All heavy atoms as an XYZ file, in Angstrom:
866
protein
N      -8.328     -6.265     25.577
C      -8.764     -5.655     24.344
C      -7.815     -6.025     23.212
O      -6.639     -5.718     23.278
C      -8.775     -4.134     24.478
C     -10.006     -3.579     25.109
S      -9.983     -1.780     25.040
C      -9.559     -1.442     26.727
N      -8.338     -6.677     22.232
C      -7.520     -7.058     21.083
C      -7.439     -5.900     20.096
O      -8.428     -5.230     19.823
C      -8.124     -8.280     20.413
N      -6.252     -5.674     19.598
C      -6.060     -4.658     18.565
C      -6.338     -5.301     17.213
O      -5.962     -6.446     16.983
C      -4.643     -4.142     18.567
C      -4.315     -3.317     19.759
C      -2.908     -2.831     19.634
N      -2.677     -1.815     20.644
C      -1.662     -1.003     20.651
N      -0.755     -1.078     19.701
N      -1.518     -0.111     21.582
N      -6.948     -4.530     16.336
C      -7.192     -4.983     14.978
C      -6.741     -3.888     14.030
O      -7.057     -2.716     14.236
C      -8.689     -5.283     14.753
O      -9.100     -6.274     15.684
C      -8.940     -5.780     13.354
N      -5.980     -4.267     13.035
C      -5.520     -3.338     12.018
C      -6.312     -3.611     10.750
O      -6.400     -4.747     10.307
C      -4.014     -3.525     11.770
C      -3.198     -3.251     13.005
C      -2.905     -4.263     13.916
C      -2.747     -1.967     13.272
C      -2.173     -3.997     15.057
C      -2.000     -1.698     14.416
C      -1.728     -2.713     15.295
O      -1.001     -2.452     16.430
N      -6.887     -2.555     10.196
C      -7.768     -2.701      9.050
C      -7.153     -2.062      7.808
O      -6.718     -0.917      7.844
C      -9.108     -2.037      9.375
C     -10.200     -2.490      8.532
C     -11.550     -2.226      9.211
N     -12.572     -2.436      8.230
C     -12.964     -3.628      7.823
N     -12.441     -4.695      8.358
N     -13.871     -3.759      6.908
N      -7.149     -2.830      6.721
C      -6.707     -2.346      5.411
C      -7.655     -2.904      4.362
O      -7.890     -4.117      4.330
C      -5.282     -2.805      5.096
C      -4.164     -2.180      5.907
C      -2.850     -2.912      5.657
C      -4.022     -0.696      5.562
N      -8.183     -2.025      3.534
C      -9.157     -2.489      2.553
C     -10.335     -3.097      3.270
O     -10.861     -2.516      4.216
N     -10.705     -4.276      2.875
C     -11.815     -4.981      3.531
C     -11.328     -6.087      4.451
O     -12.095     -6.956      4.850
C     -12.744     -5.561      2.472
C     -13.442     -4.484      1.686
C     -14.476     -5.055      0.783
N     -15.131     -3.972      0.063
C     -15.925     -4.161     -0.967
N     -16.164     -5.376     -1.403
N     -16.479     -3.136     -1.566
N     -10.050     -6.042      4.796
C      -9.460     -7.088      5.629
C      -9.029     -6.541      6.979
O      -8.709     -5.364      7.104
C      -8.252     -7.707      4.912
C      -8.631     -8.366      3.603
C      -7.449     -9.004      2.907
O      -6.581     -9.579      3.593
O      -7.401     -8.916      1.668
N      -9.026     -7.414      7.967
C      -8.567     -7.073      9.313
C      -7.420     -7.994      9.688
O      -7.403     -9.172      9.324
C      -9.700     -7.243     10.327
O     -10.727     -6.335     10.064
N      -6.468     -7.438     10.438
C      -5.286     -8.182     10.836
C      -5.073     -8.021     12.334
O      -5.204     -6.929     12.864
C      -4.054     -7.667     10.077
C      -4.237     -7.695      8.588
C      -4.729     -6.579      7.922
C      -3.958     -8.833      7.871
C      -4.923     -6.602      6.553
C      -4.150     -8.872      6.494
C      -4.631     -7.753      5.834
N      -4.715     -9.099     13.007
C      -4.498     -9.061     14.453
C      -3.208     -8.333     14.812
O      -3.094     -7.783     15.902
C      -4.480    -10.476     15.014
N      -2.241     -8.326     13.895
C      -0.962     -7.661     14.149
C      -0.507     -6.931     12.884
O      -0.937     -7.251     11.773
C       0.136     -8.671     14.540
O       0.409     -9.516     13.415
C      -0.277     -9.508     15.750
N       0.407     -5.982     13.082
C       1.005     -5.309     11.924
C       1.828     -6.292     11.099
O       1.908     -6.167      9.885
C       1.887     -4.147     12.364
C       1.132     -2.894     12.695
C       2.106     -1.745     12.879
C       1.395     -0.493     13.296
N       2.305      0.647     13.402
N       2.428     -7.261     11.763
C       3.225     -8.239     11.039
C       2.352     -9.046     10.063
O       2.775     -9.326      8.944
C       3.962     -9.168     11.995
C       4.967    -10.032     11.271
O       5.804     -9.483     10.526
O       4.902    -11.272     11.420
N       1.153     -9.403     10.479
C       0.248    -10.112      9.572
C      -0.162     -9.225      8.403
O      -0.269     -9.694      7.260
C      -0.983    -10.618     10.330
C      -0.719    -11.766     11.303
C      -1.962    -12.046     12.142
C      -0.261    -13.009     10.552
N      -0.362     -7.945      8.660
C      -0.671     -6.997      7.581
C       0.512     -6.903      6.624
O       0.346     -6.914      5.396
C      -1.024     -5.629      8.153
N       1.713     -6.845      7.162
C       2.929     -6.768      6.342
C       3.061     -8.032      5.477
O       3.413     -7.955      4.300
C       4.144     -6.591      7.250
C       5.432     -6.357      6.529
C       6.650     -6.133      7.454
N       6.435     -6.054      8.871
C       6.136     -4.941      9.570
N       6.006     -3.802      8.949
N       5.972     -4.980     10.873
N       2.769     -9.188      6.048
C       2.834    -10.434      5.290
C       1.833    -10.421      4.130
O       2.141    -10.880      3.027
C       2.560    -11.628      6.197
C       3.676    -11.923      7.166
C       3.326    -13.030      8.128
O       2.580    -13.955      7.810
N       3.862    -12.953      9.337
N       0.657     -9.881      4.377
C      -0.370     -9.811      3.333
C       0.076     -8.891      2.204
O      -0.097     -9.206      1.017
C      -1.695     -9.313      3.944
C      -2.806     -9.136      2.950
C      -3.300    -10.484      2.426
N      -4.465    -10.279      1.605
C      -4.440    -10.222      0.263
N      -3.306    -10.392     -0.392
N      -5.550    -10.015     -0.404
N       0.656     -7.742      2.561
C       1.139     -6.795      1.558
C       2.280     -7.425      0.745
O       2.330     -7.282     -0.476
C       1.572     -5.471      2.217
C       2.288     -4.572      1.242
C       0.353     -4.762      2.803
N       3.163     -8.149      1.403
C       4.244     -8.838      0.697
C       3.683     -9.874     -0.273
O       4.203    -10.033     -1.386
C       5.195     -9.515      1.686
O       5.918     -8.561      2.403
N       2.642    -10.565      0.134
C       2.013    -11.555     -0.747
C       1.434    -10.883     -1.993
O       1.538    -11.416     -3.100
C       0.930    -12.320      0.006
N       0.830     -9.714     -1.816
C       0.292     -8.964     -2.965
C       1.436     -8.572     -3.888
O       1.350     -8.733     -5.109
C      -0.477     -7.714     -2.504
C      -1.723     -8.107     -1.706
C      -0.878     -6.846     -3.706
C      -2.390     -6.946     -0.984
N       2.517     -8.083     -3.317
C       3.667     -7.635     -4.102
C       4.251     -8.773     -4.928
O       4.641     -8.587     -6.081
C       4.730     -7.045     -3.173
C       5.968     -6.453     -3.824
C       5.606     -5.317     -4.777
C       6.917     -5.951     -2.756
N       4.287     -9.962     -4.367
C       4.904    -11.100     -5.038
C       3.913    -11.965     -5.811
O       4.305    -12.992     -6.375
C       5.658    -11.947     -4.008
C       6.841    -11.197     -3.453
O       7.676    -10.704     -4.193
N       6.902    -11.063     -2.130
N       2.657    -11.544     -5.896
C       1.618    -12.334     -6.567
C       1.661    -12.230     -8.087
O       0.972    -12.976     -8.767
C       0.236    -11.931     -6.058
N       2.466    -11.322     -8.604
C       2.539    -11.165    -10.054
C       3.902    -10.670    -10.471
O       4.696    -10.226     -9.652
N       4.166    -10.727    -11.774
C       5.469    -10.280    -12.277
C       5.617     -8.759    -12.240
O       4.623     -8.030    -12.154
C       5.491    -10.800    -13.710
C       4.059    -10.905    -14.103
C       3.305    -11.234    -12.845
N       6.847     -8.299    -12.334
C       7.134     -6.868    -12.427
C       6.356     -6.306    -13.618
O       6.310     -6.907    -14.690
C       8.646     -6.623    -12.617
C       9.435     -7.157    -11.421
C       8.948     -5.151    -12.881
C       9.107     -6.508    -10.102
N       5.723     -5.163    -13.414
C       4.943     -4.522    -14.469
C       3.485     -4.911    -14.473
O       2.680     -4.310    -15.178
N       3.115     -5.903    -13.663
C       1.715     -6.332    -13.644
C       0.879     -5.431    -12.747
O       1.359     -4.884    -11.754
C       1.593     -7.787    -13.198
O       2.026     -7.949    -11.858
N      -0.370     -5.297    -13.117
C      -1.313     -4.470    -12.379
C      -1.841     -5.228    -11.168
O      -2.078     -6.440    -11.239
C      -2.476     -4.095    -13.301
C      -3.496     -3.196    -12.662
C      -4.633     -2.847    -13.619
O      -4.606     -3.265    -14.777
O      -5.556     -2.153    -13.162
N      -2.029     -4.520    -10.078
C      -2.660     -5.095     -8.894
C      -4.170     -5.019     -9.135
O      -4.692     -3.979     -9.539
C      -2.275     -4.332     -7.616
C      -2.978     -4.911     -6.402
C      -0.757     -4.354     -7.437
N      -4.864     -6.113     -8.921
C      -6.295     -6.175     -9.230
C      -7.105     -6.649     -8.028
O      -6.561     -7.059     -7.004
C      -6.549     -7.131    -10.413
O      -6.069     -8.435    -10.058
C      -5.854     -6.653    -11.678
N      -8.413     -6.607     -8.198
C      -9.333     -7.120     -7.191
C      -9.309     -6.306     -5.913
O      -8.969     -5.125     -5.904
N      -9.639     -6.968     -4.835
C      -9.710     -6.303     -3.540
C      -8.339     -5.905     -2.991
O      -8.256     -5.081     -2.086
C     -10.446     -7.196     -2.532
C     -11.915     -7.474     -2.861
C     -12.526     -8.421     -1.838
C     -12.712     -6.189     -2.947
N      -7.276     -6.460     -3.575
C      -5.925     -6.080     -3.158
C      -5.686     -4.589     -3.361
O      -4.942     -3.960     -2.613
C      -4.875     -6.860     -3.949
C      -4.888     -8.350     -3.614
O      -5.498     -8.733     -2.598
O      -4.279     -9.116     -4.382
N      -6.330     -4.014     -4.375
C      -6.173     -2.584     -4.669
C      -6.632     -1.740     -3.485
O      -6.014     -0.717     -3.172
C      -6.947     -2.218     -5.953
C      -6.989     -0.727     -6.175
C      -6.338     -2.919     -7.149
N      -7.673     -2.165     -2.801
C      -8.197     -1.393     -1.669
C      -7.164     -1.283     -0.553
O      -7.066     -0.250      0.109
C      -9.487     -2.022     -1.146
C     -10.650     -2.098     -2.141
C     -11.846     -2.797     -1.505
C     -11.014     -0.730     -2.666
N      -6.392     -2.332     -0.357
C      -5.339     -2.298      0.654
C      -4.301     -1.241      0.291
O      -3.866     -0.455      1.138
C      -4.690     -3.693      0.801
C      -5.699     -4.660      1.451
C      -3.393     -3.627      1.599
C      -5.252     -6.099      1.509
N      -3.932     -1.182     -0.983
C      -2.922     -0.214     -1.411
C      -3.433      1.217     -1.344
O      -2.685      2.130     -0.983
C      -2.428     -0.558     -2.812
C      -1.734     -1.914     -2.924
C      -1.229     -2.137     -4.338
C      -0.612     -2.062     -1.917
N      -4.702      1.440     -1.676
C      -5.272      2.786     -1.527
C      -5.209      3.227     -0.064
O      -4.857      4.369      0.235
C      -6.727      2.841     -2.014
C      -6.886      3.076     -3.486
C      -7.404      2.092     -4.310
C      -6.535      4.294     -4.074
C      -7.560      2.306     -5.677
C      -6.686      4.512     -5.432
C      -7.204      3.516     -6.229
O      -7.351      3.735     -7.573
N      -5.536      2.326      0.855
C      -5.484      2.669      2.283
C      -4.063      2.971      2.731
O      -3.828      3.904      3.505
C      -6.074      1.541      3.129
C      -7.589      1.509      3.104
O      -8.214      2.431      2.529
O      -8.160      0.544      3.652
N      -3.097      2.202      2.247
C      -1.707      2.449      2.621
C      -1.208      3.766      2.046
O      -0.521      4.524      2.741
C      -0.823      1.294      2.163
C      -0.988      0.008      2.959
C      -0.239     -1.131      2.290
C      -0.521      0.184      4.400
N      -1.558      4.063      0.817
C      -1.141      5.332      0.215
C      -1.745      6.513      0.970
O      -1.092      7.538      1.160
C      -1.540      5.379     -1.260
C      -1.107      6.622     -2.038
C       0.399      6.808     -2.010
C      -1.619      6.569     -3.461
N      -2.963      6.364      1.444
C      -3.627      7.442      2.192
C      -2.889      7.766      3.492
O      -2.965      8.895      3.981
C      -5.074      7.058      2.486
N      -2.167      6.802      4.047
C      -1.412      7.032      5.282
C      -0.169      7.887      5.056
O       0.357      8.483      5.986
C      -0.984      5.693      5.897
C      -2.111      4.816      6.436
C      -1.553      3.450      6.816
C      -2.788      5.476      7.619
N       0.294      7.952      3.824
C       1.523      8.677      3.494
C       1.192     10.103      3.067
O       0.989     10.394      1.897
C       2.276      7.953      2.373
C       2.801      6.565      2.699
C       4.017      6.608      3.609
N       5.064      7.473      3.104
C       6.014      7.106      2.256
N       6.067      5.876      1.803
N       6.918      7.985      1.849
N       1.158     11.016      4.032
C       0.814     12.404      3.722
C       1.828     13.044      2.779
O       1.459     13.889      1.965
C       0.688     13.242      5.013
O       1.899     13.131      5.763
C      -0.488     12.771      5.850
N       3.084     12.612      2.849
C       4.090     13.133      1.922
C       3.761     12.749      0.482
O       3.888     13.554     -0.442
C       5.490     12.649      2.304
C       5.613     11.129      2.340
O       4.627     10.433      2.674
O       6.715     10.620      2.043
N       3.276     11.547      0.282
C       2.909     11.099     -1.066
C       1.593     11.727     -1.519
O       1.404     12.003     -2.701
C       2.837      9.576     -1.138
C       4.176      8.906     -0.920
C       5.179      9.320     -1.987
C       6.546      8.728     -1.747
N       7.475      9.062     -2.836
N       0.690     11.968     -0.571
C      -0.561     12.658     -0.922
C      -0.242     14.037     -1.486
O      -0.838     14.469     -2.468
C      -1.486     12.770      0.289
C      -2.044     11.443      0.760
C      -2.907     10.777     -0.287
O      -3.737     11.402     -0.920
N      -2.696      9.493     -0.481
N       0.723     14.733     -0.886
C       1.123     16.048     -1.375
C       1.764     15.938     -2.761
O       1.562     16.798     -3.616
C       2.099     16.698     -0.394
N       2.482     14.869     -2.981
C       3.151     14.647     -4.268
C       2.139     14.421     -5.410
O       2.454     14.664     -6.572
C       4.072     13.431     -4.137
C       5.154     13.346     -5.168
C       6.110     12.192     -4.884
O       6.492     11.977     -3.718
O       6.472     11.510     -5.852
N       0.953     13.972     -5.073
C      -0.071     13.743     -6.098
C      -0.503     15.040     -6.772
O      -0.946     15.027     -7.911
C      -1.301     13.067     -5.487
C      -1.101     11.643     -4.975
C      -2.390     11.144     -4.313
C      -0.674     10.708     -6.086
N      -0.404     16.168     -6.068
C      -0.744     17.488     -6.599
C      -2.113     17.518     -7.273
O      -2.276     18.015     -8.381
C       0.335     17.968     -7.564
C       1.672     18.132     -6.912
C       2.749     18.596     -7.869
O       2.565     18.635     -9.071
N       3.882     18.963     -7.315
N      -3.108     16.963     -6.588
C      -4.477     16.996     -7.089
C      -4.819     15.925     -8.104
O      -5.968     15.816     -8.526
N      -3.877     15.145     -8.513
C      -4.141     14.058     -9.460
C      -4.799     12.897     -8.724
O      -4.604     12.710     -7.530
C      -2.839     13.570    -10.091
C      -2.155     14.617    -10.915
C      -2.311     14.238    -12.345
N      -1.694     15.216    -13.205
C      -2.349     15.782    -14.198
N      -3.594     15.487    -14.440
N      -1.748     16.642    -14.966
N      -5.546     12.088     -9.446
C      -6.156     10.923     -8.813
C      -5.400      9.662     -9.211
O      -4.834      9.564    -10.296
C      -7.634     10.810     -9.188
O      -7.781     10.622    -10.575
N      -5.411      8.716     -8.301
C      -4.750      7.433     -8.524
C      -5.725      6.519     -9.254
O      -6.854      6.315     -8.817
C      -4.305      6.806     -7.185
C      -3.705      5.428     -7.403
C      -3.326      7.719     -6.472
N      -5.268      5.971    -10.377
C      -6.096      5.091    -11.201
C      -5.863      3.615    -10.900
O      -6.667      2.775    -11.278
C      -5.819      5.355    -12.684
C      -6.061      6.790    -13.086
C      -7.506      7.199    -12.898
O      -8.398      6.571    -13.445
N      -7.740      8.217    -12.104
N      -4.752      3.304    -10.262
C      -4.428      1.914     -9.958
C      -2.996      1.789     -9.484
O      -2.312      2.791     -9.238
N      -2.540      0.535     -9.377
C      -1.205      0.247     -8.873
C      -0.573     -0.857     -9.711
O      -1.260     -1.775    -10.153
C      -1.268     -0.216     -7.410
C      -1.827      0.819     -6.489
C      -3.183      0.875     -6.222
C      -0.994      1.756     -5.886
C      -3.707      1.846     -5.381
C      -1.509      2.722     -5.041
C      -2.873      2.766     -4.790
N       0.743     -0.747     -9.902
C       1.504     -1.791    -10.589
C       2.694     -2.184     -9.737
O       3.170     -1.409     -8.904
C       1.978     -1.351    -11.997
C       0.812     -1.116    -12.929
C       2.867     -0.135    -11.916
N       3.155     -3.408     -9.973
C       4.352     -3.891     -9.303
C       5.561     -3.433    -10.112
O       5.538     -3.477    -11.339
C       4.322     -5.412     -9.238
C       3.193     -5.949     -8.383
C       3.001     -7.455     -8.601
N       1.860     -7.921     -7.834
C       0.613     -7.987     -8.308
N       0.337     -7.616     -9.548
N      -0.365     -8.423     -7.547
N       6.588     -2.987     -9.424
C       7.772     -2.508    -10.121
C       9.017     -2.724     -9.311
O       9.026     -3.490     -8.348
N      10.069     -2.027     -9.719
C      11.359     -2.073     -9.033
C      11.586     -0.714     -8.397
O      11.333      0.323     -9.006
C      12.499     -2.394    -10.023
C      12.311     -3.780    -10.628
C      13.861     -2.269     -9.362
C      12.458     -4.913     -9.643
N      12.092     -0.735     -7.177
C      12.377      0.491     -6.442
C      13.356      1.351     -7.233
O      14.311      0.833     -7.813
C      12.940      0.123     -5.081
C      12.941      1.221     -4.079
C      13.312      0.691     -2.702
O      13.937     -0.342     -2.570
N      12.926      1.419     -1.693
N      13.130      2.665     -7.262
C      14.028      3.537     -8.021
C      15.407      3.637     -7.376
O      15.566      3.410     -6.184
C      13.314      4.890     -7.993
C      12.447      4.843     -6.788
C      12.064      3.406     -6.599
N      16.395      3.978     -8.186
C      17.753      4.148     -7.696
C      18.708      3.213     -8.406
O      18.309      2.166     -8.912
N      19.958      3.592     -8.425
C      20.966      2.822     -9.154
C      21.236      1.447     -8.552
O      21.395      0.478     -9.268
C      22.288      3.593     -9.206
C      22.169      4.859    -10.035
O      21.279      4.909    -10.909
O      22.955      5.788     -9.801
N      21.311      1.373     -7.250
C      21.729      0.140     -6.592
C      20.563     -0.725     -6.123
O      20.767     -1.805     -5.624
C      22.612      0.471     -5.388
C      23.868      1.247     -5.746
S      24.953      0.360     -6.859
C      25.600     -0.875     -5.758
N      19.363     -0.263     -6.282
C      18.229     -0.972     -5.714
C      17.592     -1.891     -6.753
O      17.376     -1.513     -7.879
C      17.210      0.024     -5.191
C      17.846      0.999     -4.228
C      16.885      1.497     -3.257
C      17.617      2.432     -2.321
N      16.857      2.956     -1.306
N      17.276     -3.103     -6.332
C      16.578     -4.053     -7.193
C      15.411     -4.660     -6.415
O      15.011     -5.778     -6.660
C      17.521     -5.157     -7.670
C      18.673     -4.672     -8.496
C      18.314     -3.991     -9.795
N      17.482     -4.810    -10.643
C      16.725     -4.329    -11.620
N      16.687     -3.050    -11.864
N      15.983     -5.116    -12.343
N      14.896     -3.907     -5.482
C      13.828     -4.381     -4.615
C      12.478     -4.140     -5.271
O      12.220     -3.078     -5.828
C      13.885     -3.632     -3.262
O      15.188     -3.797     -2.718
C      12.846     -4.149     -2.291
N      11.598     -5.113     -5.165
C      10.238     -4.972     -5.699
C       9.481     -3.936     -4.878
O       9.693     -3.810     -3.675
C       9.511     -6.312     -5.640
C      10.068     -7.321     -6.624
C       9.448     -8.685     -6.430
N       8.048     -8.713     -6.767
C       7.550     -9.221     -7.897
N       8.336     -9.742     -8.793
N       6.257     -9.209     -8.113
N       8.590     -3.214     -5.536
C       7.795     -2.196     -4.858
C       6.514     -1.956     -5.650
O       6.304     -2.547     -6.713
C       8.571     -0.886     -4.740
S       8.874     -0.091     -6.331
N       5.678     -1.085     -5.119
C       4.455     -0.680     -5.810
C       4.617      0.727     -6.364
O       5.281      1.571     -5.761
C       3.259     -0.678     -4.848
C       2.871     -2.039     -4.377
C       3.129     -2.430     -3.082
C       2.222     -2.924     -5.224
C       2.767     -3.693     -2.633
C       1.851     -4.184     -4.786
C       2.121     -4.575     -3.486
N       3.994      0.964     -7.494
C       3.904      2.281     -8.099
C       2.436      2.622     -8.257
O       1.649      1.804     -8.761
C       4.583      2.293     -9.470
C       6.068      2.159     -9.409
C       6.787      1.003     -9.252
C       7.023      3.213     -9.492
N       8.129      1.284     -9.232
C       8.302      2.626     -9.391
C       6.925      4.596     -9.658
C       9.470      3.371     -9.432
C       8.092      5.329     -9.712
C       9.346      4.732     -9.595
N       2.057      3.808     -7.817
C       0.695      4.308     -8.031
C       0.654      4.916     -9.427
O       1.509      5.728     -9.782
C       0.346      5.361     -6.988
N      -0.342      4.527    -10.227
C      -0.512      5.060    -11.576
C      -1.543      6.183    -11.499
O      -2.681      5.964    -11.062
C      -0.981      3.966    -12.552
C      -1.142      4.542    -13.957
C      -0.002      2.793    -12.556
N      -1.132      7.377    -11.921
C      -2.003      8.550    -11.823
C      -2.821      8.732    -13.091
O      -2.577      8.094    -14.114
C      -1.162      9.793    -11.546
C      -0.224      9.704    -10.343
C       0.463     11.037    -10.110
C      -0.947      9.230     -9.103
N      -3.793      9.638    -13.007
C      -4.715      9.866    -14.122
C      -4.040     10.427    -15.367
O      -4.603     10.377    -16.451
C      -5.891     10.743    -13.699
C      -5.467     12.079    -13.114
O      -4.265     12.405    -13.123
O      -6.350     12.800    -12.625
N      -2.818     10.931    -15.247
C      -2.081     11.417    -16.422
C      -1.024     10.400    -16.867
O      -0.122     10.736    -17.619
C      -1.453     12.778    -16.143
C      -0.376     12.727    -15.080
O      -0.156     11.712    -14.425
N       0.316     13.835    -14.889
N      -1.141      9.160    -16.372
C      -0.253      8.035    -16.693
C       1.125      8.113    -16.047
O       1.961      7.235    -16.273
C      -0.107      7.846    -18.213
C      -1.409      7.494    -18.900
C      -2.042      6.199    -18.390
O      -1.331      5.203    -18.188
O      -3.274      6.201    -18.179
N       1.407      9.168    -15.260
C       2.664      9.185    -14.527
C       2.557      8.207    -13.362
O       1.459      7.785    -12.982
C       3.024     10.592    -13.998
O       1.989     11.032    -13.123
C       3.219     11.571    -15.135
N       3.694      7.856    -12.811
C       3.728      6.894    -11.711
C       4.514      7.464    -10.546
O       5.522      8.133    -10.736
C       4.366      5.580    -12.173
C       3.541      4.895    -13.237
C       4.182      3.641    -13.708
N       3.319      3.011    -14.709
C       3.477      1.792    -15.150
N       4.480      1.059    -14.703
N       2.657      1.300    -16.042
N       4.042      7.143     -9.354
C       4.711      7.562     -8.126
C       5.024      6.313     -7.303
O       4.122      5.519     -7.011
C       3.824      8.528     -7.315
C       3.650      9.846     -8.050
C       4.420      8.769     -5.934
C       2.744     10.827     -7.333
N       6.283      6.167     -6.945
C       6.696      5.066     -6.084
C       6.353      5.419     -4.642
O       6.486      6.568     -4.237
C       8.214      4.854     -6.220
C       8.797      4.079     -5.094
N       9.382      4.683     -4.010
C       8.860      2.761     -4.860
C       9.791      3.751     -3.173
N       9.489      2.580     -3.670
N       5.883      4.449     -3.888
C       5.720      4.684     -2.452
C       6.029      3.410     -1.677
O       5.762      2.311     -2.144
C       4.330      5.225     -2.122
C       3.217      4.211     -2.157
C       2.707      3.690     -0.983
C       2.677      3.783     -3.358
C       1.677      2.765     -1.005
C       1.648      2.869     -3.394
C       1.149      2.349     -2.213
N       6.621      3.589     -0.530
C       6.970      2.460      0.317
C       5.764      2.067      1.166
O       5.335      2.821      2.036
C       8.137      2.821      1.231
O       8.312      1.805      2.196
N       5.245      0.882      0.902
C       4.129      0.395      1.708
C       4.604      0.049      3.113
O       3.824      0.096      4.061
C       3.438     -0.822      1.050
C       2.684     -0.412     -0.194
C       4.427     -1.926      0.744
N       5.897     -0.249      3.251
C       6.417     -0.598      4.573
C       6.514      0.632      5.469
O       6.251      0.546      6.673
C       7.729     -1.352      4.427
C       7.492     -2.620      3.615
C       7.911     -2.712      2.301
C       6.757     -3.675      4.148
C       7.636     -3.854      1.547
C       6.480     -4.805      3.411
C       6.916     -4.889      2.108
O       6.618     -6.006      1.368
N       6.834      1.790      4.888
C       6.777      3.034      5.659
C       5.334      3.332      6.046
O       5.054      3.792      7.154
C       7.360      4.194      4.852
C       8.849      4.164      4.716
C       9.351      5.355      3.930
C      10.843      5.294      3.718
N      11.328      6.414      2.885
N       4.406      3.071      5.140
C       2.989      3.299      5.430
C       2.513      2.373      6.540
O       1.767      2.793      7.431
C       2.148      3.100      4.170
N       2.953      1.134      6.515
C       2.544      0.187      7.558
C       2.994      0.635      8.943
O       2.299      0.392      9.930
C       3.093     -1.212      7.259
C       2.309     -2.007      6.221
C       3.119     -3.192      5.733
C       0.970     -2.448      6.776
N       4.147      1.316      9.011
C       4.603      1.837     10.304
C       3.639      2.876     10.860
O       3.562      3.075     12.067
C       5.998      2.438     10.174
C       7.067      1.389     10.099
C       8.445      2.002     10.122
N       9.169      1.427      8.990
C       9.972      2.067      8.187
N      10.219      3.348      8.356
N      10.570      1.449      7.201
N       2.906      3.560      9.978
C       1.955      4.596     10.384
C       0.565      4.037     10.712
O      -0.280      4.754     11.227
C       1.822      5.641      9.266
C       3.110      6.350      8.870
C       2.885      7.184      7.608
C       3.615      7.210     10.005
N       0.349      2.781     10.392
C      -0.959      2.162     10.596
C      -1.279      2.055     12.086
O      -0.470      1.567     12.876
C      -0.969      0.773      9.956
C      -2.275      0.002      9.971
C      -3.347      0.732      9.173
C      -2.048     -1.395      9.405
N      -2.447      2.534     12.444
C      -2.922      2.482     13.828
C      -4.029      1.450     13.952
O      -4.740      1.179     12.972
C      -3.451      3.856     14.260
C      -2.393      4.933     14.308
C      -1.381      4.720     15.418
O      -1.727      4.129     16.456
O      -0.227      5.146     15.235
N      -4.243      0.908     15.147
C      -5.348     -0.048     15.328
C      -6.691      0.624     15.055
O      -6.865      1.817     15.293
C      -5.248     -0.459     16.795
C      -3.951      0.035     17.284
C      -3.493      1.118     16.372
N      -7.614     -0.165     14.544
C      -8.966      0.309     14.281
C      -9.671      0.541     15.615
O      -9.809     -0.385     16.406
C      -9.718     -0.721     13.442
C     -11.086     -0.275     13.035
O     -11.367      0.931     13.056
O     -11.902     -1.148     12.687
N     -10.104      1.767     15.861
C     -10.697      2.111     17.155
C     -11.998      1.371     17.419
O     -12.323      1.069     18.552
C     -10.925      3.618     17.256
O     -11.796      4.048     16.234
N     -12.746      1.033     16.396
C     -13.998      0.311     16.586
C     -13.737     -1.075     17.170
O     -14.447     -1.537     18.033
C     -14.752      0.145     15.272
C     -15.295      1.442     14.729
C     -15.948      1.235     13.378
O     -15.674      0.266     12.672
N     -16.830      2.137     13.015
N     -12.681     -1.726     16.680
C     -12.376     -3.075     17.156
C     -11.583     -3.055     18.447
O     -11.676     -3.959     19.240
C     -11.615     -3.851     16.087
C     -12.413     -4.056     14.855
N     -13.518     -4.857     14.821
C     -12.281     -3.550     13.599
C     -14.033     -4.851     13.608
N     -13.312     -4.060     12.845
N     -10.772     -2.002     18.644
C      -9.934     -1.948     19.842
C     -10.775     -1.767     21.094
O     -10.385     -2.182     22.167
C      -8.931     -0.793     19.714
N     -11.948     -1.170     20.954
C     -12.790     -0.921     22.121
C     -13.446     -2.203     22.609
O     -13.945     -2.258     23.722
C     -13.850      0.119     21.792
N     -13.491     -3.201     21.769
C     -13.979     -4.324     22.252
C     -14.690     -5.448     22.092
O     -15.085     -6.271     22.675
């Protein structure tokens, strides 16, 4: 039985392939640029896996995603920020979300 990991409208044979795809999205544009097209669906799925970040939304809806720099004094790592309906932004680690990703049960059965 082959495992398949599903994000957005894409399927990946391994978590590593999913991680590579997410990294490609992150590096596809400059800091401050909006994530567009079907790539957005992948980020919505990853954000949904982070229950801690869902609670942080406090009923607000996510309008999109931008590429940015991880918060903190010493960090210069690229990351994604979810843009909320009130224009505030929430940073979330897609790599932590990827750790929570489970195989798609429809494909795992066979």
